[in-house]
GUZAMAR-826319 format. One record per atom (N, C-alpha, C, O): x, y, z. Coordinates in steps of 0.02 Angstrom, whole numbers, padded with zeros to 5 digits, always signed. Example, Ala and Ser with C-alpha at 12.3 -4.5 7.8 and 13.67 -1.06 7.14 Angstrom:
BEGIN
+00660-00284+00390+00615-00225+00390+00660-00165+00390+00712-00166+00423+00642-00112+00354+00684-00053+00357+00645+00002+00394+00670+00057+00402
END
This chain:
BEGIN
-00996+03841-08891-01015+03793-08835-01059+03734-08851-01058+03680-08821-01100+03754-08904-01138+03697-08914-01084+03655-08952-01083+03597-08930-01037+03665-09003-00992+03634-09039-00962+03582-08988-00966+03521-08995-00935+03610-08941-00881+03574-08894-00930+03531-08849-00906+03478-08829-01001+03545-08829-01035+03475-08805-01050+03440-08857-01058+03381-08843-01057+03456-08918-01071+03394-08964-01011+03356-08964-01017+03295-08963-00951+03384-08966-00894+03343-08988-00881+03294-08912-00851+03241-08909-00905+03322-08869-00899+03279-08797-00946+03231-08811-00927+03174-08823-01007+03246-08811-01052+03190-08827-01020+03132-08882-01018+03072-08869-01001+03156-08935-00971+03117-08988-00921+03058-08957-00925+02998-08968-00871+03095-08913-00818+03044-08879-00853+03007-08835-00839+02948-08828-00891+03029-08808-00932+02991-08739-00964+02923-08782-00952+02864-08769-00998+02942-08825-01020+02879-08878-00982+02830-08901-00997+02770-08896-00932+02852-08928-00879+02798-08946-00837+02767-08884-00814+02710-08887-00830+02800-08839-00797+02759-08783-00844+02706-08757-00826+02648-08744-00919+02735-08748-00962+02682-08717-00978+02622-08774-00996+02567-08754-00971+02633-08839-00970+02596-08889-00911+02527-08889-00920+02466-08892-00844+02572-08884-00796+02531-08880-00786+02486-08812-00761+02430-08811-00810+02519-08760-00819+02489-08694-00863+02419-08701-00841+02364-08683-00925+02429-08728-00971+02374-08742-00939+02333-08775-00934+02277-08750-00909+02343-08836-00882+02298-08882-00834+02255-08843-00837+02194-08849-00777+02291-08793-00739+02249-08766-00765+02197-08715-00739+02143-08699-00820+02227-08695-00860+02172-08642-00894+02124-08668-00899+02071-08637-00917+02129-08717-00957+02069-08759-00904+02017-08810-00919+01960-08831-00846+02053-08822-00808+02014-08859-00797+01936-08827-00806+01925-08767-00781+01891-08867-00784+01820-08838-00736+01776-08885-00724+01790-08944-00713+01727-08854-00663+01676-08874-00701+01624-08886-00676+01572-08865-00765+01616-08921-00790+01559-08920-00764+01505-08964-00745+01514-09022-00765+01437-08927-00739+01392-08962-00777+01323-08943-00809+01321-08890-00776+01279-08975-00824+01218-08968-00772+01149-08982-00757+01109-08938-00754+01146-09035-00727+01080-09064-00665+01085-09092-00659+01112-09147-00607+01060-09057-00537+01080-09089-00493+01026-09084-00513+00972-09062-00419+01037-09106-00379+00982-09110-00309+01023-09094-00296+01080-09110-00271+00980-09058-00208+00995-09037-00159+00980-09104-00163+00924-09130-00113+01029-09132-00064+01013-09183+00005+00974-09164+00063+00992-09177-00017+00918-09130+00032+00879-09096+00092+00863-09141+00087+00866-09202+00153+00844-09106+00212+00815-09138+00236+00864-09190+00264+00844-09241+00226+00925-09179+00252+00985-09233+00300+01032-09186+00360+01020-09189+00280+01082-09147+00339+01129-09133+00341+01125-09059+00365+01172-09028+00317+01074-09029+00339+01052-08966+00377+01011-08956+00384+00993-08898+00419+00978-09013+00467+00933-09032+00538+00971-09045+00539+01014-09090+00584+00961-09017+00642+00993-09055+00677+00948-09119+00717+00978-09155+00665+00893-09129+00689+00857-09176+00669+00885-09251+00613+00909-09264+00715+00880-09292+00696+00885-09357+00672+00962-09373+00617+00976-09400+00707+00997-09359+00679+01071-09358+00679+01095-09429+00650+01148-09442+00717+01054-09490+00719+01078-09542+00664+01035-09576+00666+01041-09637+00627+01004-09559+00565+00979-09587+00497+00991-09563+00448+00957-09580+00495+01051-09516+00423+01072-09480+00380+01070-09537+00329+01036-09544+00408+01116-09581+00353+01140-09633+00317+01080-09659+00258+01092-09672+00339+01011-09670+00296+00969-09703+00252+00932-09647+00206+00895-09662+00271+00946-09581+00220+00919-09528+00153+00933-09520+00108+00893-09506+00149+01007-09533+00077+01053-09536+00076+01076-09605+00121+01117-09615+00038+01064-09656+00018+01096-09702-00027+01134-09717-00072+01125-09677-00045+01192-09770-00097+01218-09763-00162+01164-09783-00219+01175-09764-00147+01118-09815-00200+01071-09842-00217+01026-09778-00271+00995-09779-00172+01019-09718-00202+00986-09661-00249+01039-09636-00303+01022-09613-00231+01111-09637-00282+01155-09611-00345+01163-09637-00396+01173-09605-00340+01156-09704-00402+01141-09742-00450+01092-09712-00506+01102-09689-00413+01033-09718-00450+00969-09683-00491+00988-09628-00551+00980-09625-00442+01023-09570-00485+01015-09520-00542+01069-09518-00593+01061-09483-00533+01116-09550-00598+01167-09557-00645+01116-09590-00696+01101-09559-00635+01091-09645-00687+01046-09684-00719+01000-09638-00778+00983-09648-00677+00976-09580-00722+00924-09535-00739+00964-09479-00735+00936-09424-00759+01025-09479-00796+01060-09424-00760+01070-09362-00792+01082-09310-00687+01066-09363-00648+01100-09316-00663+01176-09313-00669+01212-09363-00668+01196-09249-00669+01283-09248-00603+01314-09221-00589+01374-09224-00566+01266-09196-00495+01297-09162-00443+01239-09168-00455+01179-09176-00381+01273-09163-00326+01234-09161-00294+01262-09093-00304+01317-09069-00247+01204-09063-00210+01230-09006-00147+01209-09029-00139+01151-09047-00095+01258-09030-00024+01241-09055+00027+01240-08994+00051+01291-08971+00040+01181-08971+00089+01181-08924+00167+01185-08957+00191+01150-09002+00197+01237-08922+00262+01261-08933+00309+01278-08876+00303+01320-08832+00361+01230-08890+00417+01235-08843+00464+01297-08848+00475+01316-08906+00492+01329-08802+00535+01386-08801+00592+01373-08835+00618+01418-08868+00618+01311-08831+00688+01294-08872+00677+01281-08940+00726+01274-08978+00624+01276-08959+00608+01276-09043+00595+01337-09078+00611+01343-09137+00558+01397-09035+00554+01455-09071+00597+01503-09054+00600+01558-09083+00639+01484-09001+00700+01545-08979+00750+01511-08968+00746+01454-08945+00808+01542-08983+00881+01516-08962+00885+01525-08880+00839+01546-08846+00947+01504-08857+00951+01531-08783+00965+01594-08756+00967+01609-08696+00977+01637-08814+00963+01703-08786+00898+01736-08790+00893+01796-08777+00843+01697-08811+00779+01719-08826+00771+01765-08891+00732+01813-08897+00814+01743-08937+00798+01772-09004+00768+01724-09044+00783+01664-09044+00721+01755-09083+00676+01711-09109+00710+01672-09174+00748+01703-09211+00697+01613-09184+00721+01565-09245+00676+01596-09306+00615+01584-09311+00709+01633-09349+00655+01665-09398+00626+01610-09445+00572+01620-09472+00655+01558-09455+00636+01506-09506+00580+01469-09462+00538+01440-09497+00572+01465-09405+00523+01431-09376+00464+01482-09358+00405+01464-09363+00481+01541-09337+00428+01597-09328+00389+01608-09394+00328+01613-09395+00434+01611-09456+00391+01626-09519+00353+01563-09528+00298+01573-09553+00366+01510-09517+00324+01450-09528+00252+01447-09489+00195+01434-09508+00279+01464-09433+00215+01469-09377+00175+01527-09400+00118+01511-09416+00190+01592-09407+00153+01635-09432+00113+01630-09496+00057+01655-09503+00151+01593-09548+00111+01587-09605+00052+01527-09590+00002+01526-09625+00060+01485-09544+00004+01436-09534-00052+01476-09494-00112+01463-09503-00032+01522-09450-00079+01548-09401-00118+01595-09451-00179+01592-09451-00078+01647-09503-00116+01669-09554-00167+01640-09588-00218+01672-09604-00159+01573-09603-00189+01543-09649-00258+01509-09608-00309+01490-09637-00244+01507-09536-00292+01492-09505-00340+01535-09496-00397+01512-09497-00330+01605-09486-00369+01663-09480-00404+01670-09554-00463+01687-09555-00374+01658-09609-00397+01658-09669-00457+01614-09673-00509+01640-09694-00457+01544-09655-00496+01504-09667-00553+01500-09611-00605+01470-09622-00539+01533-09552-00582+01541-09500-00582+01485-09435-00633+01465-09406-00518+01468-09422-00500+01439-09379-00464+01474-09302-00407+01498-09304-00492+01472-09258-00467+01510-09207-00404+01473-09170-00405+01412-09173-00353+01503-09139-00285+01490-09134-00281+01498-09042-00303+01545-09009-00248+01437-09016-00231+01443-08947-00147+01433-08961-00122+01385-08991-00115+01484-08934-00038+01469-08931-00020+01447-08853-00022+01483-08803-00007+01395-08858+00019+01362-08795+00080+01345-08778+00110+01302-08809+00106+01377-08724+00183+01371-08699+00183+01289-08677+00156+01275-08623+00205+01250-08707+00209+01168-08706+00262+01162-08649+00251+01124-08602+00326+01204-08654+00380+01177-08619+00435+01236-08624+00435+01275-08671+00474+01237-08579+00519+01285-08568+00599+01276-08537+00607+01239-08489+00644+01304-08563+00705+01283-08525+00691+01283-08455+00731+01251-08420+00647+01310-08430+00646+01317-08353+00584+01253-08341+00583+01228-08285+00553+01238-08373+00511+01175-08376+00492+01127-08418+00482+01146-08476+00482+01063-08405+00455+01025-08441+00407+00971-08403+00430+00943-08353+00350+00960-08423+00306+00913-08397+00342+00835-08391+00331+00799-08343+00374+00819-08434+00404+00753-08434+00465+00750-08388+00489+00694-08377+00492+00806-08359+00546+00806-08320+00525+00803-08244+00475+00829-08219+00582+00760-08205+00553+00749-08131+00579+00814-08080+00558+00819-08022+00627+00861-08110+00650+00919-08079+00654+00976-08136+00678+00972-08192+00624+01030-08106+00606+01077-08157+00610+01149-08118+00565+01162-08078+00666+01200-08129+00684+01253-08100+00626+01297-08080+00626+01328-08027+00567+01299-08132+00520+01356-08115+00482+01337-08052+00454+01378-08017+00483+01270-08041+00440+01247-07970+00497+01239-07911+00481+01211-07859+00540+01255-07916+00599+01263-07865+00590+01336-07821+00561+01386-07841+00615+01328-07772+00620+01387-07728+00686+01419-07717+00728+01380-07694+00706+01482-07728+00665+01539-07755+00643+01521-07825+00680+01489-07862+00575+01543-07843+00558+01526-07917+00583+01577-07971+00579+01636-07954+00604+01566-08025+00634+01609-08070+00586+01627-08113+00593+01616-08173+00522+01662-08086+00465+01673-08121+00482+01739-08168+00452+01744-08222+00527+01788-08150+00548+01839-08192+00566+01802-08264+00535+01813-08316+00621+01757-08257+00640+01729-08320+00584+01698-08355+00581+01701-08416+00536+01668-08318+00482+01633-08369+00441+01711-08395+00431+01715-08456+00423+01758-08361+00389+01804-08395+00431+01836-08456+00401+01858-08506+00501+01839-08452+00539+01860-08508+00523+01812-08566+00519+01836-08623+00516+01758-08559+00480+01703-08620+00429+01738-08640+00426+01757-08699+00379+01754-08591+00317+01784-08630+00316+01852-08657+00275+01873-08698+00370+01887-08627+00370+01954-08658+00386+01943-08733+00358+01978-08776+00430+01895-08750+00447+01882-08818+00400+01856-08862+00399+01866-08922+00351+01810-08821+00291+01786-08867+00241+01836-08880+00208+01834-08931+00232+01889-08826+00183+01939-08845+00206+01986-08907+00169+02014-08948+00275+01988-08903+00306+02027-08956+00282+02013-09029+00269+02053-09074+00281+01935-09028+00268+01899-09091+00193+01904-09104+00176+01916-09163+00146+01898-09057+00084+01887-09071+00025+01937-09049-00034+01925-09061+00045+01989-09019+00008+02035-08980-00051+02073-09037-00108+02092-09021-00022+02078-09101-00060+02114-09144-00121+02067-09185-00155+02089-09231-00124+02007-09160-00191+01966-09196-00240+01974-09149-00227+01982-09089-00311+01972-09177-00370+02007-09139-00382+01943-09080-00367+01883-09086-00410+01976-09026-00415+01936-08970-00474+01886-08974-00481+01834-08943-00509+01909-09012-00556+01860-09033-00543+01797-09073-00585+01752-09081-00484+01796-09096-00459+01747-09146-00393+01700-09113-00380+01643-09131-00366+01731-09073-00291+01721-09049-00289+01715-08962-00295+01768-08932-00282+01666-08931-00281+01656-08854-00215+01636-08828-00172+01616-08868-00203+01639-08775-00136+01624-08744-00143+01571-08693-00187+01582-08652-00108+01513-08685-00113+01467-08637-00040+01472-08598+00014+01458-08626-00046+01495-08530+00015+01505-08493+00060+01447-08493+00119+01459-08504+00047+01404-08487+00100+01335-08474+00056+01261-08479+00004+01249-08448+00088+01219-08522+00056+01162-08519+00082+01122-08450+00138+01120-08424+00017+01092-08431+00034+01032-08385+00087+01048-08335+00141+01019-08337+00072+01102-08282+00131+01129-08250+00131+01065-08186+00082+01030-08173+00180+01063-08160+00195+01013-08110+00243+01032-08048+00300+01012-08036+00202+01078-08012+00235+01087-07936+00235+01023-07896+00199+00978-07916+00266+01016-07848+00257+00958-07808+00198+00947-07770+00171+00999-07750+00170+00896-07755+00106+00877-07734+00084+00912-07661+00028+00914-07637+00145+00940-07631+00133+00982-07579+00149+01034-07576+00159+01063-07522+00155+01064-07640+00190+01140-07657+00132+01173-07709+00155+01214-07748+00075+01161-07712+00032+01182-07755+00026+01263-07773+00001+01287-07825+00052+01295-07722+00053+01369-07714+00110+01399-07762+00109+01455-07788+00155+01358-07767+00211+01381-07823+00175+01382-07893+00197+01423-07933+00134+01351-07909+00099+01357-07986+00050+01420-07963+00046+01467-08003+00016+01423-07909-00027+01489-07900+00021+01557-07902-00001+01611-07923+00086+01546-07879+00128+01593-07892+00145+01629-07955+00149+01689-07966+00153+01577-07993+00159+01597-08081+00098+01629-08100+00104+01686-08123+00038+01604-08094-00020+01634-08113-00039+01698-08087-00073+01736-08121-00015+01714-08018-00022+01773-08004+00024+01830-08026+00012+01890-08018+00071+01805-08050+00113+01851-08076+00113+01873-08171+00127+01924-08203+00089+01805-08188+00084+01793-08275+00023+01846-08301+00025+01883-08350-00040+01835-08247-00094+01864-08290-00087+01941-08283-00113+01973-08328-00055+01979-08229-00054+02044-08223+00000+02077-08285-00007+02126-08322+00052+02031-08280+00093+02045-08335+00074+02040-08404+00101+02078-08444+00030+01997-08425+00002+02012-08478-00042+02058-08495-00044+02080-08553-00081+02077-08448-00128+02128-08454-00091+02201-08455-00124+02249-08475-00027+02210-08435+00007+02270-08453-00001+02301-08509-00013+02361-08512+00005+02250-08573-00004+02273-08635-00048+02244-08680-00051+02254-08740-00094+02196-08637-00145+02164-08671-00199+02149-08632-00203+02093-08606-00252+02202-08623-00286+02206-08570-00349+02155-08600-00389+02130-08561-00354+02142-08669-00419+02107-08680-00411+02029-08707-00457+01992-08726-00344+02015-08705-00332+01944-08735-00358+01896-08683-00352+01907-08623-00384+01846-08707-00415+01782-08681-00353+01747-08664-00304+01741-08700-00363+01720-08596-00294+01681-08557-00319+01611-08544-00377+01604-08524-00287+01566-08551-00309+01495-08530-00258+01476-08480-00198+01482-08489-00293+01449-08416-00247+01428-08358-00275+01367-08341-00334+01353-08352-00230+01326-08310-00237+01250-08299-00226+01242-08222-00215+01289-08182-00230+01180-08208-00217+01159-08136-00154+01127-08122-00124+01098-08168-00130+01128-08063-00065+01085-08050-00064+01018-08062-00116+00986-08068-00008+00992-08068+00002+00909-08084-00032+00891-08148-00061+00837-08149-00032+00930-08205-00053+00914-08264-00110+00924-08295-00136+00889-08339-00134+00989-08261-00205+01002-08278-00252+00961-08251-00309+00969-08272-00241+00911-08204-00275+00873-08176-00338+00893-08137-00340+00949-08113-00396+00846-08127-00464+00869-08092-00451+00877-08016-00482+00916-07981-00403+00837-07996-00398+00819-07918-00372+00881-07884-00387+00898-07827-00331+00914-07927-00293+00979-07897-00332+01039-07913-00310+01092-07892-00386+01039-07946-00435+01104-07942-00443+01123-07887-00442+01184-07882-00455+01087-07828-00463+01119-07764-00412+01162-07737-00420+01200-07690-00358+01155-07770-00296+01205-07744-00271+01252-07776-00220+01283-07760-00321+01265-07846-00301+01320-07884-00333+01385-07856-00393+01395-07845-00288+01421-07849-00313+01501-07826-00333+01529-07879-00293+01537-07925-00401+01552-07885-00433+01576-07932-00417+01652-07950-00438+01696-07911-00383+01670-08004-00369+01749-08006-00439+01777-08029-00484+01749-08060-00436+01836-08007-00495+01877-08035-00479+01919-08097-00445+01971-08094-00502+01896-08149-00502+01921-08211-00562+01890-08254-00578+01831-08249-00592+01937-08298-00648+01922-08324-00643+01886-08408-00690+01876-08446-00570+01873-08419-00571+01841-08491-00510+01787-08473-00454+01789-08499-00528+01743-08430-00486+01680-08418-00548+01618-08445-00609+01620-08445-00501+01568-08467-00533+01501-08482-00496+01448-08436-00434+01449-08433-00524+01414-08411-00504+01347-08364-00488+01295-08422-00529+01286-08467-00427+01261-08420-00414+01214-08460-00403+01142-08413-00358+01145-08371-00433+01091-08418-00418+01039-08388-00414+00971-08441-00460+00960-08480-00355+00928-08440-00348+00879-08467-00380+00813-08450-00384+00801-08390-00405+00770-08492-00440+00711-08465-00415+00650-08499-00421+00654-08560-00390+00599-08478-00364+00540-08491-00374+00483-08449-00331+00443-08430-00437+00485-08438-00469+00440-08374-00514+00377-08418-00542+00388-08471-00514+00321-08388-00458+00293-08355-00392+00279-08374-00388+00239-08421-00336+00302-08349-00280+00308-08381-00251+00242-08402-00216+00242-08454-00260+00187-08370-00244+00124-08390-00272+00098-08464-00240+00058-08498-00330+00123-08482-00350+00117-08543-00332+00171-08590-00313+00149-08644-00334+00224-08586-00314+00273-08632-00246+00265-08647-00233+00278-08706-00199+00248-08611-00118+00240-08621-00111+00171-08624-00054+00154-08607-00146+00125-08638-00135+00044-08630-00083+00041-08699-00080+00079-08747-00046-00013-08684+00004-00032-08754+00017-00110-08730+00039-00120-08673+00005-00157-08768+00007-00221-08764+00085-00256-08747+00097-00313-08727+00129-00204-08763+00192-00232-08765+00224-00204-08683+00282-00217-08667+00191-00177-08651+00210-00149-08583+00223-00216-08548+00188-00262-08569+00265-00229-08500+00295-00277-08468+00245-00334-08449+00245-00391-08471+00197-00302-08399+00153-00347-08359+00094-00367-08421+00071-00424-08428+00075-00306-08463+00018-00334-08505+00048-00389-08556+00018-00443-08564+00106-00374-08591+00130-00424-08633+00144-00514-08595+00131-00566-08625+00168-00511-08532+00180-00562-08496+00114-00598-08482+00110-00659-08488+00063-00561-08463+00006-00591-08443-00051-00595-08488-00105-00622-08473-00037-00566-08546-00101-00566-08602-00143-00520-08578-00202-00533-08591-00132-00461-08542-00188-00416-08526-00218-00374-08591-00186-00361-08642-00281-00356-08578-00314-00306-08625-00346-00249-08581-00361-00259-08522-00354-00192-08611-00393-00140-08575-00468-00145-08614-00478-00167-08671-00515-00120-08571-00580-00127-08580-00622-00055-08564-00611-00018-08516-00662-00047-08606-00711+00002-08603-00775-00002-08631-00773-00024-08689-00831+00010-08612-00851+00019-08527-00837-00045-08498-00828-00099-08526-00838-00025-08425-00827-00092-08386-00767-00067-08351-00746-00010-08350-00738-00126-08317-00683-00126-08277-00616-00132-08331-00611-00178-08371-00575-00087-08324-00523-00090-08377-00481-00153-08382-00456-00171-08435-00471-00190-08319-00434-00248-08320-00495-00290-08297-00516-00277-08241-00528-00337-08333-00584-00375-08313-00554-00436-08261-00495-00455-08255-00606-00456-08229-00592-00498-08173-00556-00560-08197-00512-00576-08157-00559-00598-08248-00519-00638-08269-00451-00632-08278-00410-00675-08262-00440-00573-08308-00376-00550-08332-00328-00524-08258-00269-00537-08248-00369-00487-08218-00339-00479-08152-00318-00531-08113-00274-00520-08072-00345-00593-08119-00327-00652-08096-00274-00689-08116-00254-00735-08080-00246-00673-08170-00196-00699-08198-00126-00654-08178-00070-00673-08197-00135-00588-08137-00083-00542-08129-00054-00572-08056-00089-00582-08006+00005-00581-08059+00044-00611-07989+00023-00545-07941+00007-00487-07955+00030-00587-07870+00009-00541-07814+00057-00469-07815+00032-00414-07805+00122-00479-07827+00162-00432-07823+00147-00379-07862+00166-00325-07840+00114-00381-07922+00088-00334-07960+00028-00310-07961+00015-00262-07998-00018-00338-07924-00095-00325-07924-00104-00263-07898-00152-00230-07921-00068-00236-07851-00073-00174-07829-00074-00102-07863-00101-00050-07843-00042-00110-07913-00027-00043-07969-00096-00059-08014-00109-00010-08048-00135-00103-08020-00190-00113-08055-00249-00111-08015-00299-00128-08048-00261-00096-07953-00305-00091-07910-00358-00034-07926-00419-00040-07936-00318+00024-07925-00359+00081-07931-00394+00089-08004-00435+00134-08012-00376+00043-08061-00414+00044-08122-00459-00017-08130-00475-00037-08186-00479-00047-08072-00532-00099-08059-00592-00067-08057-00642-00102-08062-00599-00006-08052-00667+00033-08048-00700+00024-08115-00668+00024-08168-00765+00016-08112-00813+00015-08169-00808+00089-08209-00810+00141-08176-00804+00089-08258-00795+00146-08301-00864+00157-08355-00886+00110-08389-00884+00205-08357-00941+00222-08397-00956+00296-08418-00918+00341-08399-01002+00307-08451-01018+00383-08459-01032+00409-08395-01005+00463-08381-01071+00381-08350-01091+00409-08288-01031+00423-08247-01033+00470-08207-00974+00383-08253-00923+00385-08203-00883+00449-08236-00856+00493-08202-00882+00448-08309-00839+00505-08335-00876+00567-08307-00837+00611-08288-00929+00578-08302-00975+00635-08289-00954+00641-08193-00940+00695-08168-00956+00597-08167-00944+00604-08096-00869+00633-08089-00853+00668-08042-00821+00613-08147-00757+00640-08131-00767+00719-08155-00737+00761-08123-00803+00739-08204-00797+00795-08223-00837+00847-08182-00825+00907-08191-00881+00829-08141-00941+00858-08106-00904+00918-08056-00934+00971-08049-00852+00910-08030-00822+00969-07999-00788+01018-08040-00778+01074-08014-00771+01010-08089-00743+01050-08142-00807+01093-08170-00803+01153-08159-00863+01071-08204-00917+01082-08212-00944+01143-08151-00956+01201-08170-00950+01128-08099-00966+01162-08043-00930+01219-08032-00961+01272-08021-00865+01218-08032-00817+01277-08028-00824+01319-08081-00813+01379-08073-00841+01296-08138-00845+01338-08197-00907+01383-08193-00906+01441-08213-00965+01354-08166-01017+01401-08149-01005+01441-08091-01017+01501-08094-00980+01412-08035-00981+01459-07987-00935+01529-07994-00947+01581-07964-00879+01517-08042-00834+01565-08060-00847+01606-08111-00816+01658-08121-00899+01584-08152-00925+01611-08224-00863+01599-08273-00854+01637-08321-00831+01558-08261-00760+01537-08314-00768+01489-08355-00768+01431-08333-00777+01500-08427-00777+01449-08473-00737+01382-08457-00685+01385-08424-00759+01324-08478-00728+01269-08464-00699+01240-08525-00745+01230-08565-00633+01221-08551-00603+01183-08607-00570+01120-08577-00535+01124-08527-00582+01062-08611-00546+01005-08608-00474+01014-08663-00479+00999-08722-00427+01034-08641-00378+01054-08672-00344+01000-08705-00319+01012-08760-00337+00936-08678-00316+00886-08714-00364+00814-08683-00384+00805-08625-00372+00776-08734-00414+00722-08709-00386+00668-08752-00350+00697-08793-00383+00599-08763-00370+00560-08814-00348+00488-08779-00332+00480-08720-00353+00439-08829-00344+00372-08814-00302+00340-08873-00315+00344-08933-00253+00310-08844-00199+00266-08896-00243+00222-08940-00292+00197-08914-00231+00212-09000-00254+00151-09032-00222+00075-09020-00209+00035-09066-00215+00066-08966-00179+00001-08944-00240-00044-08903-00226-00100-08883-00300-00019-08893-00355-00053-08876-00397-00071-08936-00380-00058-08994-00461-00106-08917-00514-00127-08955-00546-00077-08986-00584-00044-08950-00540-00057-09063-00576-00010-09083-00640+00017-09062-00657+00075-09054-00673-00041-09055-00747-00030-09023-00753+00010-08963-00789+00059-08951-00714-00020-08928-00704+00017-08857-00679+00085-08854-00708+00128-08820-00625+00098-08890-00602+00162-08897-00647+00211-08926-00652+00269-08905-00683+00184-08978-00732+00230-09005-00786+00251-08962-00810+00308-08958-00804+00195-08929-00867+00214-08882-00838+00264-08825-00871+00312-08805-00775+00250-08803-00748+00305-08758-00756+00370-08773-00777+00413-08733-00737+00380-08840-00730+00454-08868-00806+00479-08884-00821+00539-08879-00855+00427-08905-00914+00454-08890-00950+00488-08843-00982+00540-08849-00936+00435-08771-00959+00444-08720-00936+00521-08696-00978+00563-08679-00866+00532-08698-00842+00594-08683-00860+00659-08709-00870+00706-08670-00866+00665-08780-00868+00706-08817-00951+00717-08815-00972+00774-08823-00990+00673-08806-01072+00687-08806-01073+00719-08736-01106+00771-08731-01039+00696-08676-01055+00728-08611-01032+00796-08615-01066+00842-08592-00973+00806-08643-00949+00879-08651-00995+00919-08688-01008+00974-08665-01022+00903-08739-01069+00944-08778-01148+00953-08725-01183+01003-08728-01160+00902-08686-01213+00905-08669-01215+00962-08602-01263+00989-08575-01143+00966-08590-01130+01018-08530-01111+01092-08561-01107+01144-08528-01101+01087-08616-01080+01161-08642-01003+01172-08637-00977+01228-08633-00967+01107-08637-00894+01123-08618-00854+01103-08684-00859+01048-08710-00815+01154-08706-00780+01164-08761-00717+01089-08755-00696+01072-08700-00696+01055-08815-00640+01018-08803-00597+01013-08857-00623+01021-08913-00529+00999-08853-00473+01004-08886-00440+00935-08901-00403+00917-08855-00443+00901-08942-00421+00835-08952-00344+00835-08951-00309+00877-08979-00325+00788-08920-00249+00766-08938-00242+00702-08972-00257+00650-08944-00218+00703-09035-00206+00772-09075-00204+00757-09141-00243+00712-09158-00169+00782-09183-00175+00778-09247-00118+00710-09274-00135+00668-09316-00062+00711-09245-00018+00657-09261+00019+00631-09206+00034+00665-09157+00032+00572-09213+00087+00543-09176+00075+00506-09112+00020+00519-09087+00113+00461-09078+00121+00421-09023+00051+00383-09011+00027+00375-08955+00024+00363-09063-00034+00317-09055-00104+00361-09051-00157+00334-09063-00101+00417-09036-00148+00473-09005-00183+00490-09078-00244+00488-09082-00143+00506-09131-00166+00560-09179-00221+00527-09215-00230+00466-09213-00256+00569-09245-00326+00562-09293-00297+00552-09364-00332+00530-09409-00245+00564-09372-00194+00534-09440-00167+00469-09427-00133+00455-09378-00183+00427-09474-00145+00363-09486-00109+00366-09562-00136+00374-09617-00051+00359-09550-00005+00366-09610-00038+00426-09668-00049+00419-09728-00044+00469-09635-00058+00534-09672-00135+00542-09688-00154+00594-09716-00175+00498-09674-00249+00489-09696-00293+00486-09613-00279+00451-09564-00348+00537-09622-00377+00542-09580-00424+00493-09559-00464+00472-09601-00425+00466-09489-00462+00409-09464-00536+00426-09467-00554+00462-09421-00578+00411-09506-00655+00444-09511-00695+00417-09456-00733+00453-09424-00687+00349-09443-00729+00325-09388-00715+00373-09317-00758+00399-09282-00649+00375-09308-00620+00423-09245-00655+00493-09260-00678+00524-09212-00657+00515-09312-00681+00587-09323-00763+00593-09312-00794+00643-09295-00783+00537-09323-00865+00525-09328-00874+00522-09248-00924+00552-09229-00840+00495-09201-00843+00476-09140-00844+00542-09090-00874+00546-09036-00803+00594-09121-00790+00647-09081-00825+00716-09105-00806+00771-09085-00878+00706-09147-00922+00758-09177-00963+00790-09121-01003+00834-09134
END
C-alpha cells in the first residue's frame, strides 16, 4: 500500500511539474527580421540556396537579432498534390536547424497559398462558401514537417495579410475559428501568431473576433505613413511634379502640394497629416490597449521603409518606430533582409546605419 501511494505521489509530482513547465513556457522575442525574397517567391527555385546562407544567419545573430520570420508560399514548398518538394524542404530544414544551433527563434509564416495571395484582388479563401477544409489541409502538411521542433523555438503564423472584403471581416474570423482548434488537436502548446484583416492593419483590429487561447501572439504590420514608406521618385505624379516624401512633418509639404494639379490632389490629402513619433504612438495605441486587455503579446510582424526617400528622414522614421516599440514592450520583425528597396542588405552588404537605427 505504501509503495502504491508513493508511486501515485511520484506520478502526481511529475504531472504538476510538467503542467507548470507548459504553463510558464514562452516564445519570447524582441527584435527580428523577415527572410524576405526567399521562399515567398516562385522564381529561381534552383537558386534558393544562395539567397539565404548560414553566413547570413551568423550575421543576423551577431547583429543581435533574436528571431527570424520565414515567409513561405504553399506553391514553393508543395506541389499541386501537396507533396513536399524535397529540395526546398531540405534547404529550409537545414536553415531552421542552423538557427536553432546559433540561438535564433523561428516563425513559420504561411505567406500565400493557391487559395489566397495578398497581392490578388480575388481570392477563393475569402469567397463564400469558404474552402477552409482545403486551407487546413495545407496546415496539416506544414505540421507534419515542423511539429517536432520545440514550442519555445518555433511558432506558426496562420496567414500573411489576410484580405477578406471590407464588409466581410467575419470571413477571416471564420478561418481563425477553425485553424486554432485544428492546430491544437496535435500541438496543444505551439505558439500561434494571428493578424487582423485587410493586411494585418490597425484599423481592422476592432473587427477581430478574439479567440480564447493562452498561446497566441497578435501581429500587426506597420508601414505608415504609406506615401512615405513606399515612395518612389519614378511614380508618375512624383516624377512629373518633382515630389519628395518627408519625415517628420507632412509627407508632401505645402510647397510641393501646391504643384500637384487639382485632379490629383485628393489622393494625397490623407497624407498631409503631420507625422512624428507622437503620431506613430497614436496609430499604435489601440493595439497596445488591445494587447493589455486580452493579455496577448503584440508583435509588429512587418515594418519598413524603402530607400527612395532622404536617408536622414528614413533613419529617423526607423529610430522613432523602434524606440516607441521598445518603450511599450512590443517585439518587432523588420521587413526585411533582401529586396524591393526595403532590404537591410545592399549588394550583399549590411546597411550599418539602418542596423543602428532599429536597435
